[in-house]
C-alpha positions as a printed Julia matrix, in Angstrom:
765×3 Matrix{Float64}:
   0.0   -0.07   -0.05
   1.24   3.57   -0.89
   2.5    5.44    2.16
   0.14   8.19    1.26
  -2.81   6.06    0.88
  -5.35   5.86    3.99
  -6.84   2.51    4.83
 -10.69   2.72    4.88
 -12.92   1.31    7.53
 -16.23  -0.47    6.68
 -19.21  -0.05    8.89
 -22.8   -1.43    8.13
 -26.17  -0.53    9.39
 -29.5    1.08    9.03
 -30.33   4.7     8.47
 -32.3    6.01   11.43
 -32.44   9.54   10.56
 -31.31  12.07    7.8
 -29.94  15.04    9.97
 -29.24  17.18    6.83
 -29.01  16.58    3.07
 -27.69  19.28    0.63
 -29.31  18.65   -2.63
 -26.92  20.71   -4.63
 -23.79  18.65   -3.97
 -25.28  15.59   -1.91
 -23.46  16.19    1.43
 -25.54  14.55    4.02
 -25.38  14.1     7.76
 -26.99  10.87    9.02
 -27.75   8.83   12.14
 -26.88   5.25   11.39
 -27.7    2.4    13.78
 -24.69   0.12   13.78
 -25.25  -3.05   16.06
 -26.15  -1.71   19.33
 -25.0    1.74   18.85
 -25.93   5.02   16.81
 -23.11   6.8    14.94
 -23.0   10.01   12.94
 -21.97   9.62    9.35
 -21.26  12.26    6.77
 -20.41  12.58    3.13
 -21.6   12.62   -0.27
 -24.78  10.34   -0.01
 -27.55  11.71   -2.27
 -31.04  10.57   -1.84
 -30.48   8.56    1.25
 -33.54   7.99    3.42
 -34.38   6.58    6.86
 -34.9    2.8     6.96
 -32.27   2.15    4.02
 -29.32  -0.35    4.58
 -26.02   1.24    4.2
 -22.32  -0.41    3.86
 -20.0    2.64    4.46
 -16.31   2.86    3.69
 -14.38   5.72    5.21
 -12.41   6.85    8.19
 -13.29   8.14   11.69
 -12.9   11.76   12.4
 -13.47  14.21   15.29
 -15.42  17.36   14.53
 -14.65  20.41   16.8
 -18.41  20.95   17.32
 -19.96  17.85   16.62
 -17.71  15.08   18.15
 -16.87  11.84   16.43
 -18.21  11.12   13.16
 -17.78   8.65   10.14
 -16.57  10.27    7.11
 -17.72   8.13    4.25
 -15.72   8.19    0.91
 -18.33   5.83   -0.76
 -21.23   3.58    0.05
 -23.07   0.38   -0.97
 -26.77   1.03   -0.49
 -29.77  -1.5    -0.18
 -33.44  -0.89    0.42
 -34.52  -1.69    3.94
 -35.53  -5.33    4.88
 -37.79  -6.43    7.57
 -41.03  -4.87    8.74
 -39.5   -2.38   11.15
 -36.83  -1.01    8.84
 -39.68  -0.76    5.96
 -41.83   1.15    8.3
 -39.11   3.63    9.12
 -38.39   4.16    5.5
 -41.99   4.71    4.42
 -42.82   6.83    7.49
 -39.74   9.18    6.88
 -41.51  10.44    3.75
 -39.28   8.77    1.17
 -42.2    7.95   -0.86
 -44.22  11.11   -1.57
 -47.78  10.53   -0.42
 -47.17   7.91    2.18
 -46.78   9.5     5.86
 -46.77   7.8     9.22
 -50.35   6.82    9.09
 -50.28   5.19    5.78
 -46.98   3.58    6.59
 -48.4    1.84    9.57
 -51.3    0.4     7.6
 -49.31  -0.81    4.72
 -46.57  -2.59    6.86
 -49.35  -3.98    9.35
 -51.06  -5.51    6.28
 -47.99  -6.73    4.18
 -45.11  -6.84    6.58
 -41.81  -7.39    4.88
 -43.35  -7.55    1.48
 -44.61  -4.06    1.62
 -42.12  -2.57   -0.78
 -42.71  -5.38   -3.41
 -46.24  -4.9    -3.29
 -46.13  -1.21   -3.71
 -43.7   -1.6    -6.86
 -45.25  -4.66   -8.25
 -48.86  -5.07   -7.06
 -50.33  -1.92   -6.21
 -53.89  -3.37   -6.66
 -53.3   -5.03   -3.31
 -52.75  -1.67   -1.56
 -56.39  -0.77   -2.66
 -57.81  -3.58   -0.2
 -56.7   -1.32    2.47
 -59.39   0.91    3.75
 -58.76   4.55    2.64
 -56.4    3.57   -0.44
 -58.3    3.64   -3.71
 -56.89   2.2    -6.76
 -55.83   5.62   -8.17
 -53.87   6.25   -5.01
 -52.32   3.04   -5.02
 -51.12   3.56   -8.63
 -49.61   6.93   -7.74
 -47.9    5.34   -4.68
 -46.4    2.82   -7.08
 -45.04   5.56   -9.58
 -43.64   7.73   -6.79
 -41.73   4.73   -5.28
 -40.37   3.68   -8.88
 -39.42   7.43   -9.38
 -37.59   7.45   -6.03
 -35.61   4.24   -6.66
 -35.14   5.2   -10.22
 -33.66   8.63   -9.18
 -31.45   6.59   -6.45
 -29.95   4.49   -9.04
 -29.17   7.31  -11.43
 -27.51   9.22   -8.64
 -25.41   6.27   -7.75
 -24.36   5.85  -11.31
 -23.52   9.59  -11.98
 -21.74   9.92   -8.3
 -19.62   6.87   -9.23
 -18.54   8.55  -12.35
 -17.66  11.83  -10.64
 -20.91  13.75  -11.64
 -22.72  16.23   -9.31
 -25.86  14.76   -7.79
 -27.77  17.97   -8.6
 -27.4   16.98  -12.31
 -29.14  13.6   -11.58
 -32.25  15.21  -10.07
 -32.64  17.26  -13.23
 -31.75  14.51  -15.62
 -34.42  12.53  -13.88
 -37.14  15.33  -14.2
 -36.36  15.38  -17.79
 -36.21  11.74  -18.8
 -37.46   9.79  -15.93
 -36.48   6.1   -15.83
 -34.88   6.32  -19.23
 -32.44   8.98  -18.03
 -29.46   6.29  -17.37
 -30.25   4.93  -20.97
 -30.0    8.41  -22.35
 -26.58   9.14  -20.7
 -25.42   5.52  -21.93
 -26.32   6.58  -25.45
 -25.12  10.02  -25.39
 -23.36  11.5   -22.22
 -22.76  14.8   -23.84
 -26.38  15.87  -23.13
 -24.95  16.53  -19.57
 -23.15  19.58  -21.02
 -26.48  21.23  -21.56
 -26.5   24.16  -19.18
 -29.99  22.82  -17.6
 -27.98  20.03  -16.18
 -25.24  22.07  -14.73
 -21.94  20.23  -16.31
 -19.57  21.62  -18.64
 -18.22  20.07  -21.87
 -15.02  18.59  -20.29
 -16.82  17.0   -17.44
 -19.29  15.26  -19.92
 -16.14  14.42  -22.2
 -14.37  12.91  -19.29
 -17.4   10.57  -18.65
 -17.73   9.67  -22.27
 -13.96   8.71  -22.63
 -14.41   6.56  -19.68
 -17.47   4.85  -21.35
 -15.27   4.17  -24.52
 -16.72   6.82  -26.91
 -13.87   7.4   -29.81
 -12.27  10.6   -30.49
 -14.29  11.39  -33.53
 -17.6   10.35  -32.33
 -20.47  12.22  -33.85
 -21.81  13.09  -30.41
 -18.39  14.34  -29.23
 -17.73  16.5   -32.31
 -21.36  18.0   -32.1
 -21.04  18.8   -28.49
 -17.53  20.41  -29.13
 -19.14  22.65  -31.84
 -21.93  23.72  -29.39
 -19.14  24.36  -26.61
 -17.08  26.45  -28.99
 -20.21  28.67  -29.82
 -21.31  28.98  -26.3
 -17.79  29.63  -25.11
 -17.39  32.4   -27.43
 -20.68  34.01  -26.51
 -18.77  34.71  -23.37
 -16.21  36.53  -25.43
 -19.09  38.71  -26.9
 -19.68  36.91  -30.18
 -23.21  36.26  -31.31
 -22.03  33.91  -34.02
 -18.62  32.58  -35.56
 -17.45  32.5   -39.06
 -17.81  28.81  -40.03
 -14.11  28.36  -41.08
 -12.99  29.73  -37.87
 -15.41  27.68  -35.84
 -14.26  24.27  -37.77
 -10.61  25.03  -37.26
 -11.12  25.9   -33.33
 -13.31  22.78  -32.77
 -10.76  20.47  -34.7
  -7.85  22.11  -32.53
  -9.81  21.35  -29.34
 -10.52  17.68  -30.09
  -7.18  16.89  -31.8
  -9.03  15.7   -34.98
  -9.28  16.86  -38.74
 -11.8   19.2   -39.67
 -13.81  16.88  -42.0
 -15.78  15.52  -39.04
 -16.47  18.95  -37.78
 -17.82  20.03  -41.02
 -20.0   17.01  -41.11
 -21.29  17.56  -37.63
 -22.02  21.21  -38.46
 -24.17  20.22  -41.58
 -26.22  17.85  -39.27
 -26.6   20.33  -36.5
 -27.97  22.54  -39.07
 -30.3   20.04  -40.26
 -31.45  19.45  -36.89
 -32.05  23.03  -36.28
 -29.51  23.19  -33.34
 -27.46  25.79  -35.2
 -28.39  28.38  -37.93
 -25.99  29.07  -40.97
 -26.57  32.23  -42.84
 -24.58  34.81  -44.86
 -23.86  37.86  -42.84
 -21.52  40.82  -43.51
 -19.63  38.57  -46.21
 -19.02  35.62  -43.94
 -20.82  32.36  -43.68
 -22.06  32.91  -39.95
 -22.94  30.03  -37.59
 -25.19  30.73  -34.88
 -26.66  28.89  -32.04
 -30.55  28.73  -32.74
 -31.35  30.96  -29.68
 -28.71  33.61  -30.54
 -29.92  33.68  -34.42
 -33.65  34.21  -33.24
 -32.68  36.87  -30.59
 -30.76  38.89  -33.12
 -33.41  38.63  -35.75
 -36.22  39.41  -33.43
 -34.25  42.4   -31.99
 -33.78  43.78  -35.6
 -37.36  43.06  -36.52
 -38.91  44.8   -33.53
 -36.96  47.72  -33.44
 -37.21  48.29  -37.17
 -41.03  48.12  -36.83
 -41.03  50.5   -33.92
 -38.66  52.95  -35.82
 -40.93  52.87  -38.85
 -44.39  52.94  -37.16
 -45.5   56.66  -36.55
 -47.43  57.69  -33.32
 -50.27  59.84  -32.99
 -49.73  63.58  -32.83
 -49.48  64.88  -29.1
 -51.71  67.83  -28.83
 -50.19  70.83  -26.94
 -46.76  69.13  -26.82
 -45.09  72.39  -26.4
 -47.21  73.14  -23.29
 -46.76  69.49  -21.84
 -42.95  70.03  -22.16
 -42.91  73.06  -20.27
 -45.03  71.47  -17.5
 -42.42  68.68  -17.36
 -39.83  71.31  -17.17
 -41.52  73.14  -14.35
 -42.12  69.81  -12.69
 -38.43  68.93  -12.71
 -37.47  72.51  -11.49
 -35.16  72.52  -14.39
 -34.32  74.58  -17.58
 -33.52  72.17  -20.35
 -30.75  72.95  -22.87
 -31.79  72.78  -26.63
 -30.6   69.36  -27.21
 -32.43  68.18  -24.1
 -35.7   69.77  -25.51
 -35.01  67.97  -28.77
 -34.64  64.65  -26.73
 -38.01  65.2   -25.12
 -39.68  66.1   -28.34
 -38.25  62.98  -29.89
 -39.45  60.85  -27.16
 -42.94  62.28  -27.6
 -43.17  61.79  -31.36
 -41.61  58.46  -31.73
 -41.7   54.92  -30.55
 -37.89  54.23  -30.07
 -34.96  56.48  -29.72
 -31.51  56.48  -28.31
 -30.16  59.03  -25.79
 -26.31  58.91  -25.25
 -23.56  61.13  -23.97
 -20.59  61.15  -21.67
 -20.44  62.23  -17.89
 -21.63  65.68  -17.1
 -23.65  66.11  -20.35
 -27.1   66.02  -18.62
 -28.33  62.5   -19.61
 -29.84  62.07  -16.16
 -31.54  65.34  -16.36
 -32.88  64.59  -19.63
 -34.28  61.21  -18.53
 -36.04  63.0   -15.7
 -37.59  65.38  -18.16
 -38.91  62.44  -20.48
 -40.24  60.71  -17.23
 -42.1   64.15  -16.45
 -43.28  64.59  -20.02
 -44.66  61.05  -20.25
 -46.39  61.57  -16.84
 -48.07  64.72  -18.56
 -49.0   62.58  -21.55
 -50.7   60.1   -19.21
 -48.24  57.26  -20.1
 -47.47  54.6   -17.62
 -43.57  54.41  -17.57
 -41.2   51.53  -16.29
 -37.54  52.25  -15.56
 -35.13  49.66  -15.78
 -31.29  48.72  -15.93
 -29.31  45.66  -16.49
 -27.8   45.32  -13.04
 -29.06  45.86   -9.57
 -26.38  48.53   -8.91
 -27.49  50.44  -12.04
 -31.12  50.11  -11.18
 -30.38  51.29   -7.56
 -28.48  54.28   -9.03
 -31.38  55.07  -11.51
 -33.68  55.29   -8.58
 -31.69  57.56   -6.68
 -31.14  59.97   -9.51
 -34.69  60.15  -10.68
 -36.67  59.6    -7.55
 -38.63  56.83   -9.36
 -38.57  53.2    -8.74
 -36.34  51.25  -11.25
 -35.91  47.47  -11.47
 -33.43  45.34  -13.12
 -34.66  43.94  -16.44
 -34.62  40.46  -14.98
 -36.72  41.29  -12.21
 -39.1   43.41  -14.41
 -39.58  40.4   -16.64
 -40.0   37.95  -13.77
 -36.96  35.85  -14.38
 -37.08  32.14  -13.78
 -35.12  28.94  -14.78
 -36.97  26.68  -17.15
 -37.24  22.94  -16.16
 -34.23  20.87  -17.29
 -34.9   19.28  -20.83
 -37.7   21.68  -21.62
 -37.53  24.59  -24.03
 -39.21  26.81  -21.72
 -38.61  30.66  -21.5
 -36.42  32.2   -18.74
 -39.06  34.92  -18.0
 -42.56  35.16  -17.03
 -43.27  38.32  -19.0
 -43.46  37.73  -22.7
 -45.81  38.47  -25.87
 -48.42  36.18  -24.47
 -48.37  37.96  -20.92
 -46.91  41.42  -21.59
 -45.76  44.31  -19.32
 -48.5   46.44  -18.38
 -46.76  49.78  -19.5
 -46.84  52.38  -22.03
 -43.07  53.4   -22.26
 -39.93  51.82  -20.93
 -36.64  53.81  -20.31
 -33.61  51.38  -20.36
 -30.58  52.85  -18.84
 -26.9   51.73  -19.31
 -28.09  50.28  -22.59
 -24.37  49.49  -23.41
 -24.41  46.71  -20.97
 -27.5   45.02  -22.61
 -26.7   41.75  -24.53
 -28.58  40.54  -27.58
 -30.68  37.94  -25.74
 -31.65  40.22  -22.79
 -32.96  42.99  -25.25
 -34.7   40.15  -27.31
 -36.58  39.36  -23.87
 -37.5   42.89  -23.1
 -38.92  43.67  -26.34
 -40.84  40.45  -26.52
 -42.5   41.41  -23.32
 -43.31  45.14  -24.24
 -46.8   45.72  -25.66
 -47.03  46.42  -29.36
 -47.66  49.97  -28.93
 -45.02  50.63  -26.19
 -42.31  53.08  -26.35
 -38.62  52.55  -25.85
 -36.06  54.99  -24.71
 -32.49  53.59  -24.84
 -30.04  55.63  -22.72
 -26.19  54.99  -22.26
 -22.67  56.11  -23.02
 -21.74  54.81  -26.32
 -18.19  55.16  -25.64
 -18.08  52.72  -22.83
 -17.15  49.11  -23.29
 -19.67  46.82  -24.74
 -21.71  44.35  -22.82
 -20.22  41.19  -21.06
 -22.68  39.11  -22.88
 -22.83  38.46  -26.54
 -23.38  41.3   -29.13
 -22.44  45.05  -29.55
 -26.08  46.02  -29.28
 -25.97  49.8   -28.5
 -23.07  50.41  -30.73
 -24.75  48.4   -33.62
 -28.11  50.19  -33.09
 -26.43  53.67  -33.08
 -24.23  52.74  -36.3
 -27.1   51.47  -38.27
 -28.84  54.9   -38.25
 -32.05  52.9   -38.14
 -33.13  54.75  -34.97
 -33.26  58.44  -33.94
 -30.29  59.46  -31.83
 -29.6   62.31  -29.66
 -26.06  62.77  -28.57
 -25.34  65.28  -25.51
 -21.94  66.72  -25.92
 -22.01  70.01  -23.78
 -20.5   69.58  -20.32
 -22.78  71.51  -17.8
 -21.22  74.07  -15.51
 -21.39  72.26  -12.28
 -19.71  69.21  -14.03
 -16.94  71.39  -15.41
 -15.47  71.65  -11.88
 -14.7   68.0   -11.65
 -11.25  66.82  -12.9
 -12.86  63.23  -13.24
 -15.34  64.55  -15.83
 -12.87  66.77  -17.68
 -10.29  64.15  -17.89
 -12.77  61.6   -18.98
 -13.8   63.81  -21.92
 -10.09  64.39  -22.93
  -9.45  60.65  -22.71
 -12.43  60.1   -24.97
 -10.95  62.62  -27.44
  -7.59  60.83  -27.61
  -6.0   63.64  -25.42
  -3.67  62.74  -22.34
  -4.75  64.69  -19.49
  -2.36  66.36  -16.99
  -1.2   63.74  -14.45
   0.34  66.45  -12.05
  -1.58  66.22   -8.71
  -2.78  69.63   -8.17
  -5.81  68.91   -5.89
  -9.33  68.22   -6.78
 -10.84  64.61   -7.4
  -8.36  63.24   -9.72
  -4.85  61.87   -8.43
  -2.15  59.91  -10.27
   0.56  57.84   -8.21
   3.45  56.83  -10.42
   4.43  53.39   -9.71
   7.0   51.4   -11.84
   6.0   47.75  -11.44
   3.16  45.33  -10.71
   4.4   44.79   -7.21
   4.65  48.41   -6.36
   1.0   49.03   -7.75
  -0.34  46.05   -5.54
   1.33  47.42   -2.64
   0.3   51.01   -3.07
  -3.49  49.99   -3.83
  -3.64  48.0    -0.66
  -2.33  50.89    1.43
  -4.74  53.35   -0.11
  -7.97  51.12    0.61
  -6.88  49.94    3.99
  -5.2   53.0     5.43
  -4.52  56.1     3.34
  -8.2   56.93    2.19
 -10.03  55.92    5.17
  -7.65  57.85    7.42
  -6.87  61.04    5.27
 -10.17  61.29    3.11
 -12.78  59.82    5.62
 -13.8   57.39    2.93
 -14.4   53.83    4.57
 -13.2   50.69    2.55
 -16.81  49.64    1.91
 -17.27  52.77   -0.25
 -14.03  52.32   -2.27
 -13.8   50.04   -5.42
 -10.65  48.91   -6.63
 -10.46  48.33  -10.43
  -7.97  46.76  -12.79
  -8.04  46.05  -16.55
  -6.72  42.35  -15.92
  -7.48  39.45  -13.74
  -4.54  37.11  -13.82
  -1.47  39.22  -14.56
   0.65  41.11  -11.96
  -1.55  43.87  -10.48
  -4.61  42.02  -11.61
  -7.64  41.48   -9.55
  -6.76  37.91   -8.37
  -3.55  39.47   -6.83
  -5.03  42.43   -5.7
  -7.92  40.75   -3.92
  -5.41  38.3    -2.12
  -3.51  41.24   -0.88
  -6.49  43.53    0.11
  -8.17  40.62    1.8
  -4.99  40.04    3.9
  -5.12  43.68    5.04
  -9.1   44.11    5.47
 -10.13  40.55    6.61
  -7.13  38.49    7.59
  -7.4   34.99    8.83
  -8.21  34.44   12.47
  -8.71  31.47   14.7
 -12.44  32.43   15.44
 -13.18  33.29   11.77
 -14.62  30.71    9.41
 -13.26  30.29    6.08
 -13.47  27.89    3.03
 -10.76  27.3     0.24
 -12.21  26.87   -3.32
  -9.57  26.44   -5.93
  -7.1   29.18   -5.5
  -9.35  31.56   -3.54
  -9.95  31.62    0.31
 -13.39  32.66    1.15
 -13.78  34.13    4.74
 -16.76  35.49    6.61
 -16.78  39.2     6.15
 -15.49  39.05    2.48
 -16.91  41.12   -0.07
 -17.89  38.88   -3.16
 -19.31  39.0    -6.51
 -21.69  36.4    -8.35
 -20.09  35.58  -11.64
 -22.86  34.01  -13.58
 -26.69  34.3   -13.7
 -28.19  31.63  -11.42
 -32.08  31.8   -11.92
 -32.83  29.14   -9.45
 -30.84  29.81   -6.44
 -33.04  30.79   -3.45
 -32.98  34.05   -1.47
 -34.96  35.46    1.49
 -35.34  39.1     2.68
 -34.74  39.24    6.34
 -37.38  39.99    8.58
 -36.28  42.75   10.98
 -37.01  40.64   13.96
 -34.14  38.2    12.97
 -31.62  40.93   12.52
 -28.35  40.12   14.1
 -29.18  36.33   14.54
 -26.52  33.91   13.63
 -27.53  32.14   10.33
 -26.2   28.93   11.15
 -27.89  28.99   14.43
 -31.5   28.36   12.78
 -32.87  25.02   13.38
 -34.06  22.73   10.7
 -37.47  24.3    10.38
 -35.75  27.42    9.19
 -35.37  25.56    5.76
 -38.19  25.63    3.39
 -38.72  22.58    0.86
 -35.03  21.93    0.91
 -34.17  25.18   -0.53
 -31.39  25.81    1.76
 -32.24  29.3     2.58
 -33.41  30.37    6.09
 -37.0   31.66    6.1
 -35.97  34.29    8.67
 -39.62  35.39    8.49
 -39.22  37.36    5.17
 -40.17  37.43    1.56
 -38.62  34.62   -0.43
 -37.6   34.5    -4.11
 -35.03  33.03   -6.68
 -32.29  34.42   -8.82
 -28.83  36.01   -8.18
 -27.3   37.45  -11.39
 -24.07  37.98  -12.81
 -22.33  41.19  -11.36
 -24.41  41.07   -7.96
 -22.01  42.1    -4.93
 -22.5   40.98   -1.43
 -20.74  39.99    1.77
 -20.26  36.64    3.3
 -22.22  36.71    6.46
 -21.7   33.2     7.99
 -20.44  29.52    7.23
 -21.47  26.28    8.59
 -18.88  23.66    7.98
 -21.14  20.86    9.13
 -23.92  21.81    6.63
 -21.31  22.54    4.01
 -23.08  26.03    3.6
 -22.02  29.61    3.29
 -24.6   32.55    3.8
 -24.08  35.5     1.59
 -25.99  38.82    1.96
 -26.79  40.81   -1.13
 -28.2   44.01    0.35
 -31.54  42.82    1.89
 -31.41  39.31    0.23
 -29.9   36.48    2.15
 -28.66  33.38    0.04
 -27.26  29.98    1.08
 -24.38  28.67   -1.15
 -23.44  25.2    -0.91
 -19.62  25.1    -0.55
 -19.22  23.47   -3.93
 -21.32  26.35   -5.4
 -18.88  29.07   -3.91
 -17.16  28.67   -7.38
 -19.91  30.85   -8.74
 -18.51  33.87   -6.52
 -15.24  35.66   -6.53
 -13.62  38.05   -4.15
 -14.73  41.69   -5.07
 -12.51  44.03   -3.2
 -10.98  44.48   -6.75
 -12.95  43.85   -9.91
 -12.07  44.12  -13.57
 -13.11  47.26  -15.29
 -15.56  45.23  -17.5
 -17.35  43.82  -14.26
 -17.76  47.49  -13.04
 -20.04  48.61  -15.92
 -23.19  50.25  -14.99
 -21.85  51.13  -11.33
 -20.69  54.2    -9.69
 -18.67  54.23   -6.73
 -18.07  57.09   -4.28
 -14.15  56.4    -4.73
 -12.15  54.13   -7.13
  -8.76  53.18   -7.13
  -7.65  52.34  -10.47
  -4.59  49.94  -10.81
  -2.62  50.26  -14.04
   0.28  47.85  -14.16
   1.73  46.56  -17.41
  -1.16  44.62  -18.95
  -1.75  42.43  -22.04
  -2.24  44.63  -25.16
  -5.81  43.89  -25.78
  -6.47  45.57  -22.32
  -4.35  48.58  -22.87
  -7.24  50.53  -24.77
  -9.14  53.75  -24.66
 -12.46  52.09  -23.82
 -11.18  50.31  -21.0
  -9.57  53.61  -19.52
 -12.6   55.54  -20.15
 -15.09  53.17  -18.44
 -12.84  53.03  -15.5
 -12.53  56.71  -15.18
 -16.21  57.33  -15.41
 -17.06  54.95  -12.57
 -15.78  57.5    -9.75
 -18.32  59.91   -8.35
 -16.22  61.67   -5.84
 -12.67  60.64   -5.98
 -10.29  58.68   -8.5
  -6.66  57.48   -7.56
  -4.83  55.94  -10.58
  -1.79  53.91   -9.38
   0.55  52.6   -12.37
   2.8   53.87  -15.2
   2.3   57.05  -17.14
   3.34  55.12  -20.13
   0.53  52.58  -19.63
  -1.9   55.53  -19.13
  -0.75  57.26  -22.3
  -0.81  53.98  -24.33
  -4.48  53.54  -23.37
  -5.58  56.88  -24.51
  -3.81  56.63  -27.69
  -5.2   53.07  -28.46
  -8.86  53.47  -29.74
  -8.85  49.93  -31.19
 -11.97  47.95  -30.28
 -12.1   44.35  -30.2
 -14.35  42.94  -33.02
 -17.34  41.22  -32.19
 -19.16  38.98  -34.64
 -22.67  40.5   -34.67
 -25.27  40.79  -37.49
 -27.51  43.32  -35.73
 -26.16  46.51  -37.74
 -26.5   44.67  -40.99
 -29.95  43.48  -40.12
 -31.1   46.85  -39.17
 -29.67  48.2   -42.42
 -31.69  45.55  -44.42
 -28.4   43.89  -45.62
 -29.52  40.42  -44.38
 -32.4   38.36  -45.39
 -34.97  37.97  -42.46
C-alpha cells in the first residue's frame, strides 16, 4: 500500500434519521444504527432516506463542534428489509404521499412484502381501507421514481458527476435517464444539467466513446459557440469555428464540417451569410438577433399619433422637474414624444440624467405609464436615486425564472403572451445589455409601447454576446440624440474633464494639483499592488474619511501582476485577515472568509434567497434549526419574503459559514442566500474587480490599478469606462506610459454580430 494511501474502515447499518442533506452537492449528515449503537456519518450520500441499509467505507474523524463522526468516502446501499426498517423508510416520507399513518397501515397488512407490493402489485394496496386504486397507482409511480432517481444518482456519483445533475436529468427523462446518458453522455453539457463539456467528455471517454464520435464533435461545436458567446460573439464564421473545434478535439476538420451540417439540419444551429461571411449561430442567438432587428425596425418605422399641446406639456415637465432644459435636451423630449423608439447618449456631465427626468415628467403629462429599468441591480439602484422613481433590473421586471431541465421553456414570465402593463420603457446603461436580454425585453413590451435607450456609447460593450448599443447607433435606423456639452457644475470635476479628454484621445495632465483626480506613479506590478492595498486599507479611510466599503478597486486584468486576483488576495489580507475564530473555506485558489466582499459571476435563476425580517436581524444564520429551511431550498426563512435568482455582477458579503452543513450565507443588500460550498465557485472576491465587471456602477471612490497589461486591455475604452465609474474621487496607481498608451489606443475588439447589418436591411429576414 502507498504510504500516502489511507486504509478505509467499513461500517454497516440502517439509517435511523437524515439530519441534513444538501441537494446541490449531495452532502449528507446521517444517524446510522450500527449494531447496538448509533453513529453520525457524513459524506456525499445523495437521496439517502431513513430505513435504508448502508455499507459505508471511510475513516473516523473528530469534529470540533459535533464530536466523533464517520466520514464516508463511498457507500453501498440497499432498500430496507424487515417490517421495522420498512416502516421507518416509508414513515420518513421517502415515498411522496405516504406518511406515518399510511406507513403503519401498509406494513401492518403486508409486513416484509410491503415494498414489493408497492412496486409490483399496487392493486393489493387498494384492499386497505382509505386507499383507492388511483392512489395506489400514484404510490407505485412515486416509489419507482424514488428508486430510479437513487440508481441514477449512484451511477453518476460513481462517475464523478454532481448529484444535482441527476435530479435534473430524472425530471427530464424519468426512468430512461440512465439509458439516455449511456447513449450520449454529452447531453450533460447542456446548461440545464449543470455540467460543462469537459466533465461530460471525461465521462464519455471512460465509457469508450472514440475521439471523432459524432456525439463528441457535435457537443464540441456547441461548446465553442457557447464559449465564444462569453467573448461577446453572437456567431462565429464557419471556417474559424471548424478550425477551433478540430484543434480542441485533436482531430481533422472533416468530421467537424459533417457535424455542422447535421446540427444545421436538426435546427440546433443556423447558418446564414452575414456581412460577407458564412455565419454559424446557435439557434437561440439567431432568433434573438433577428427578433431584435425586426422589432426595433418596426418601432422605428411606425409613427405615433400627434401629441396635442406638446409644447405646453414639455413646459409643464420642465416646471415639474424644477429645471431649464438646454436645446438638445428639449430635442430629446420632443423625440421621445413623437417616436416609438430612440437613443439618448452622452458622456459624464452632459445631462443624461436630467434629460431622463424630463422624459419621465413628459410621459407623466401625456398620461403614459412608464417603467424604468437597467441591466444590473447597482445600475437600477443608481437610477432610482437619480430620478426619484422606482427602477428595477430587467430580470426582475420580466420575472426571471429557470425553465425545467430538458424543456424549451422561457427564462422570463413576461413575454408576448403575458406582456408588461406599461406604455413606455426607459432602459438605462444600454451599453451593458446583450442581444438575448434585449430580445426578452422587446418580447415582453406591448405592441404600442415606447422605448428610450439611454447609455454612454463610448463605454465598453456588454459582457454578454453582441454589441447592441453600438450596432443600433451605427445602423442609423433609430433616431439618436447625442449630448455633448458639459454643464457648468460638472466642469468643476477633474474626473469629468479628464474623461472627456481621454475620449478625444488627449492625455490629461497627471500632475496632482488637488481636486478629485490623482495619479500615483508606480513602476512595477508589485509596487502597484502594495500602493493600492495601502490606499484602501489606510490612506483613504484615514486622510479622506472614506471607509473601505465605499471604495472600489479596479484593474483591466484578472490574472497578471496587479490584476484582480493578486489585488484581492492582498486586500483581503489587510481588511479581512485569517483568525482562529473566523470561518473560511478554500475553493480552488481562492480563500473565502466570513466578512469578505464577493461578486456573483454568472446568472443563477434558481438559487433561493430570502429577505430578512427585521425581527431576525443580528441572529447567527447558522444557528437556525431545521425548521428554518423551506422545501429543501437551503435558505433560512427568517420570516421574510422569499424568491429566486442572483445575477452576474451582484455584489454581497459573506455573513456566515457552517462547515457541518457545507453552506455559506451571503448577503446581497437585503437578500440572504445559502451557497453550498461546492457552489462557491460561482463567486469571486470583489475588493477588486475588472473594469468590465464595473460597468453600470458608480462608486464614491475608485482606485484604478494600471500595471503593465496584455495589449488587448490597454485600450481607450477600458480607461474611459474605469474613469467614469468614480463619483467623488479617483486615484490611479501605475505607469504614465501605460496610461498614455491606453489613451492613444482606440482599437476596439471585433465582435461577430449581425445586428447592424440586419437593421440596415443587408441580411435576409
